[in-house]
C-alpha positions, 0 to 999 in steps of 0.5 A, a space after each residue: 500500500 505504500 504507493 497510496 499512503 504517500 498520497 494520503 499523508 500529502 492530501 492530510 494537509 488540506 483536508 476541508 472542514 468535511 474532513 475534520 468532521 468525519 469522526 468515528 463514533 465513540 468505540 467504533 473503529 475506523 480505517 482511512 483508504 482509498 474506496 477500491 472498487 474491485 472492476 472487471 475489464 469488458 471486451 474489448 477489440 484491439 486495432 490492427 493498424 498503427 494509430 497516432 496520439 499526442 503526449 496527454 491523450 489516450 491510447 486507447 479506452 476500455 469500459 470497466 464494469 463490477 466484478 462482482 454485485 451483492 443483490 438484497 433479498 430483503 429491502 433496508 433501511 438504516 439511519 445515517 449516523 450524524 458523527 459528531 454533528 449531533 444537531 444535524 437534521 436525521 436521514 435515512 438510506 432506503 433501499 429495495 428488494 433487489 438493489 445492487 451494491 458492488 464490490 470493494 477490496 481492502 476495508 478493514 478487517 472484513 477485506 471484502 465489502 460491498 458499497 452503494 455506488 452513488 454517495 448515499 447522504 451528502 449534506 445540503 449544508 455546509 455546517 453538517 458536513 457529511 458526505 458519505 456511502 454505506 458499505 456492508 460486510 458479511 464477516 461470518 460468511 453466511 449469505 448475509 451482511 451484518 457488518 455496517 461501514 460508513 465511508 466518509 468522503 474527506 470533502 466533496 469530490 470534485 472533477 479533480 479528485 475523483 480518484 482521492 484516496 482520502 476516503 474515511 470506512 467507519 465501522 458501526 459497530 456492534 456486529 450484528 447490526 443489521 441481518 440482510 441476505 443478499 445474492 452474489 452476482 458475478 461477471 457484470 458487463 454494465 459500464 461503470 467507469 471507461 479507462 485506458 493506456 495514456 501517455 505522459 511526458 517525464 519531468 526528468 526525461 523520456 515519457 510513461 504509459 498509465 493506466 488513466 480515466 478521462 475528466 474534464 481535465 485530460 487524463 486523470 491517473 488511476 490509483 490502485 491497490 498494489 497489494 490486491 493479488 489480481 494488480 499488475 504493473 499500472 505504468 511503464 516509462 520509456 526513452 526515445 531510443 529505446 523505439 521500437 519498444 513493447 511495454 506492458 501495463 495492468 496486462 495490455 500490451 502497446 507498441 510503441 514505434 515512434 514519435 514525430 514532434 509530440 505525436 507518438 505512432 503506437 499499436 494496441 497489441 492486446 486491451 486490458 484482460 478480462 479478470 478483475 482490477 482494484 481501481 480507486 474512485 471516489 465519486 458516483 458510479 451508475 447504479 444498475 440491476 444484475 
């Protein structure tokens, strides 16, 4: 986890009032970590011909879906915790039978949880400051959720911090607070995000291909869980004298053929393989059904 811990430490100095407010109720354990969604690349046919792109652009893009979702077999109604805002307005999170949460990895002692794909509760007032996502875990592995987590964002997500690691997971005890039956569904196909391989110039010379997702400001370099068993190398660097060169990034293979000014000529040999990877993402994802 060293990669994202460095980013967390750098973010601590800039936390907003919302971040300071997200304090766990007395006795409830909390875990400061990214929301690592376990996502599955969707099948993609790589073009055979040589293509061109500029530095700062994507070489290819591919859709990602949930690797697994948990479908509720009973309706869910749960009060949103007030945290330290005892005067905060009461709020309730409600879900019908058939609603689904997506898998998140690395959460507390459970290591696997299932979370709401949208921010469950975002306070309309600045003084309240709650910006929280509901998650469940099955600590007894019996097909029934028995642990509640609230993932509190450190400030409202903006276009430039959708992949921020600054999230506080708070376990709302005790175990057995809820008893929610669910069914697991694998091999989802509905798109959650689009990501790909983008090219950037390194400050000390050379270039680097990395996994990124598009946003309003261009490629947003994805944070990934280096300790996740399904993770692989998420970036590869090269210099002009290395060309032509074939690089492998998160299982995708790209051949860099040549450069002409700021334009690169390349060939996508294979896109991301169809196996799950863990990607940190802070903002809302599309809700879907199995």
